[in-house]
C-alpha positions as a printed NumPy array, in Angstrom:
array([[-20.906,  -2.756,  31.298],
       [-22.363,  -5.582,  28.971],
       [-20.516,  -7.712,  26.378],
       [-21.655,  -4.817,  22.945],
       [-19.528,  -2.367,  24.797],
       [-16.445,  -3.972,  24.92 ],
       [-16.659,  -6.05 ,  21.359],
       [-17.048,  -2.161,  20.568],
       [-14.526,  -0.728,  22.646],
       [-11.938,  -3.4  ,  21.035],
       [-13.367,  -2.695,  17.004],
       [-12.548,   0.737,  17.608],
       [ -9.201,   0.567,  19.302],
       [ -8.032,  -1.597,  17.187],
       [ -8.473,   0.025,  14.045],
       [ -6.761,   2.561,  15.775],
       [ -3.58 ,   0.605,  16.223],
       [ -3.975,  -0.38 ,  13.176],
       [ -4.576,   3.29 ,  11.94 ],
       [ -0.86 ,   4.123,  13.613],
       [  0.945,   0.924,  12.821],
       [  0.25 ,   0.353,   9.104],
       [  2.666,   0.714,   6.933],
       [  0.562,   1.664,   3.953],
       [ -0.933,   4.374,   4.044],
       [ -4.039,   3.806,   1.959],
       [ -4.715,   0.879,   4.417],
       [ -4.607,   3.129,   7.91 ],
       [ -6.927,   5.282,   6.279],
       [ -9.208,   2.451,   5.745],
       [ -8.198,   1.688,   9.389],
       [ -8.902,   5.091,  10.93 ],
       [-12.386,   4.309,   9.225],
       [-13.001,   1.366,  10.779],
       [-12.251,   3.559,  14.319],
       [-14.309,   6.28 ,  13.443],
       [-17.204,   3.838,  12.847],
       [-16.364,   1.795,  15.928],
       [-16.552,   5.134,  17.761],
       [-20.05 ,   5.853,  16.318],
       [-21.53 ,   2.401,  17.599],
       [-20.168,   4.381,  21.105],
       [-22.263,   7.135,  20.656],
       [-25.276,   5.158,  19.624],
       [-24.949,   2.236,  22.238],
       [-24.648,   5.717,  24.805],
       [-28.022,   6.455,  23.18 ],
       [-27.029,   9.403,  21.777],
       [-28.486,   9.166,  18.093],
       [-27.243,  12.466,  17.179],
       [-23.867,  12.058,  17.588],
       [-23.598,   9.199,  16.205],
       [-25.403,   9.749,  12.973],
       [-23.638,  13.329,  12.487],
       [-20.199,  10.901,  13.505],
       [-21.292,   8.007,  10.27 ],
       [-22.317,  11.408,   8.511],
       [-19.784,  13.339,   8.865],
       [-16.573,  11.622,   9.46 ],
       [-16.49 ,   8.303,   8.275],
       [-19.136,   9.586,   4.9  ],
       [-16.812,  12.794,   4.358],
       [-13.678,  12.571,   6.096],
       [-12.549,   9.529,   6.02 ],
       [-13.18 ,   9.181,   1.968],
       [-11.649,  12.352,   1.491],
       [ -8.374,  11.726,   2.9  ],
       [ -8.977,   8.138,   0.944],
       [ -9.589,  10.139,  -2.04 ],
       [ -6.757,  13.15 ,  -1.257],
       [ -3.72 ,  10.156,  -0.99 ],
       [ -4.906,   8.243,  -4.181],
       [ -5.421,  11.668,  -5.644],
       [ -1.828,  13.095,  -4.708],
       [  0.839,  10.74 ,  -4.57 ],
       [  2.048,   7.46 ,  -4.166],
       [  0.286,   5.157,  -1.553],
       [  3.322,   3.204,  -0.629],
       [  5.587,   2.518,   2.085],
       [  8.411,   5.543,   1.031],
       [ 11.581,   3.448,   0.488],
       [ 13.866,   5.174,   3.407],
       [ 11.762,   4.257,   5.777],
       [  8.043,   5.422,   7.867],
       [  9.699,   6.713,  11.048],
       [ 10.977,   9.073,  12.747],
       [ 14.616,   9.99 ,  14.609],
       [ 12.898,  11.474,  17.092],
       [ 10.077,   8.36 ,  18.004],
       [ 11.376,   8.442,  21.924],
       [ 10.732,  12.307,  22.157],
       [  7.013,  11.597,  20.694],
       [  6.22 ,   8.749,  23.083],
       [  7.556,  10.775,  25.854],
       [  5.094,  14.168,  24.949],
       [  2.204,  11.056,  23.922],
       [  2.56 ,   9.531,  27.412],
       [  3.199,  13.158,  28.946],
       [ -0.561,  14.442,  27.429],
       [ -2.222,  10.925,  28.814],
       [ -1.215,  11.333,  32.266],
       [ -2.526,  14.759,  31.81 ],
       [ -5.552,  14.281,  30.532],
       [ -6.039,  10.81 ,  32.481],
       [ -5.577,  13.138,  35.971],
       [ -8.332,  15.362,  34.803],
       [-10.816,  12.556,  34.341],
       [-10.341,  11.222,  37.355],
       [-10.366,  14.902,  39.118],
       [-13.815,  15.51 ,  36.717],
       [-14.483,  12.124,  38.548],
       [-15.856,  14.328,  41.969],
       [-17.371,  17.167,  40.782],
       [-19.558,  15.857,  38.191],
       [-24.282,  14.679,  38.732],
       [-24.031,  11.021,  39.602],
       [-27.928,  11.737,  38.305],
       [-28.176,  12.023,  34.906],
       [-30.879,  13.202,  32.903],
       [-32.705,  11.843,  29.981],
       [-31.677,  14.694,  26.951],
       [-34.931,  16.356,  25.782],
       [-33.685,  17.601,  22.476],
       [-34.43 ,  14.448,  19.984],
       [-32.882,  14.207,  16.633],
       [-36.401,  14.598,  15.057],
       [-36.33 ,  18.67 ,  17.005],
       [-32.687,  19.046,  15.276],
       [-33.635,  18.06 ,  12.055],
       [-36.462,  19.772,  12.378],
       [-34.264,  22.898,  12.98 ],
       [-31.715,  22.256,  10.565],
       [-34.14 ,  21.824,   7.637],
       [-36.145,  25.075,   9.163],
       [-35.002,  27.652,  11.262],
       [-31.213,  26.969,  10.323],
       [-31.258,  25.783,   6.722],
       [-28.896,  28.8  ,   5.781],
       [-25.856,  27.829,   7.516],
       [-26.584,  24.544,   6.698],
       [-26.029,  25.364,   2.16 ],
       [-23.126,  27.478,   3.295],
       [-21.219,  24.658,   4.861],
       [-22.304,  22.385,   1.847],
       [-20.684,  24.913,  -0.5  ],
       [-17.686,  25.703,   1.028],
       [-17.133,  22.016,   1.157],
       [-17.849,  21.192,  -2.532],
       [-15.734,  24.352,  -3.257],
       [-12.763,  22.764,  -1.388],
       [-12.684,  19.802,  -2.965],
       [-12.576,  20.817,  -6.157],
       [-10.144,  23.314,  -4.73 ],
       [ -8.448,  19.664,  -3.452],
       [ -8.317,  17.901,  -7.211],
       [ -7.305,  21.203,  -8.993],
       [ -4.079,  21.243,  -7.046],
       [ -3.939,  17.991,  -7.234],
       [ -4.015,  18.008, -11.213],
       [ -1.386,  20.602, -11.291],
       [  0.741,  19.287,  -8.944],
       [  0.468,  15.467, -11.614],
       [  1.262,  18.095, -14.866],
       [  3.92 ,  19.804, -13.18 ],
       [  5.899,  16.045, -11.601],
       [  6.027,  15.589, -16.023]])
């Protein structure tokens, strides 16, 4: 593995850890954006251009920004005075370790089943773009309208909550 892979992996892990460990909610959301960017760079490093660019457009361009706006619109972004840690942190740690163990076991078991030869995908980003702008243009537009309506609804709900708080 190359130095670039290790640098991207370190960036992704650092962003994920910062998203979990920081106390300010806005900083956590921005650290999550860094983790998403690291994942997108990993996809691009693995020659999966469509997955990488979709990660950038969907997760960085939409989800992360929506999370930041939702935090800023709906409540105070400061750390609560009574703390952010749950009393059941030990149970959460045990459950997370169990899930990690099961996923690790599944990955190790799948190594024997997967074929060892790799094939280059025949579908390119240009083919996917042509399909989205040709055959699948109507579903793409419907999804765009649905997401726009959801964003407008979230802003209206946030505005009503602020009015009630006054």
